N, C-alpha and C positions, 0 to 999 in steps of 0.2 A: 414202102419198104421199111423194115426195121433193121437196125444195125446193133450188133453186140460188139463192143469195142474194148480193147485193152490199152490203157494209157501207161506210159512210163515217164517218171520224172526225169528231167534232163541230167540229174546226178546219177541216174541208173539204179537208185536204191529202192524206189517205191513204185508200186503198180496199182492200178485201179481198173475194175471191170464195171462196165455199165451198158445200158440199153437206151437207144434214142431213135427218133425218126429223122433227125437232121444232124449229121456228124459234125459239120462245120460250125454250126451254132453251138452245139454242146461243147466242143473243144474250146471255143471262145469263152464260154461260161466257166469252164474249169480254169482256164488261164487268167481270167479277170478276177478270180477269187469269189465268184458268186456261188460256188458249190462248197459248202462248209467242210465236207470230208476231204477235199483235195486242196483247199486254199493254202495250207501251210507248206506244201511240197511243190508248188508251181515254180517254174513253167513245166507244162506237160507236152508230150508228143505222142502221136498215135503209134503204138507198136504193131497192132494188128486189128483187123475188124472182119466180121462176117455179116453178109447181108441175107436177110430172110424176107420172103414175100408176105408172110403171115406173122402175127404177134405171138401166138402160143409157142411155136418152135423156138422163137427168139428168147422168150421168157425162160423156157426150159434150158436152153443152152447157157444163158446168163447164170441161172441158178447152178448149173453144173460147174461152170468155170469158177464159181465162188466156193465150191466144195474142195476139200483137200485133194481128191483125185483129179478134179478139174484144174486146180492150180498146178499140179504136177504135169498134167497134159499140156497146159498152156506154156509152161516153162520149157518143156521138151520140144513141142511141135509148133508153137505159134511165135 
């Protein structure tokens, strides 16, 4: 399984979209400061995630969520 996830900083001001095979390990990496892009806004919590059985649909959905229309979709629906 592949997971596309949206993290929200605990202050509620920052969001991060990513893709992983193990959600728990990846969240721990974000919160321990091992991910350069998210280290200054930690701690993080999972706002939403979607599981995919295959990698290609997961990659496409992650790419979409990082686009302007995808960010609007996530803000409104996820």
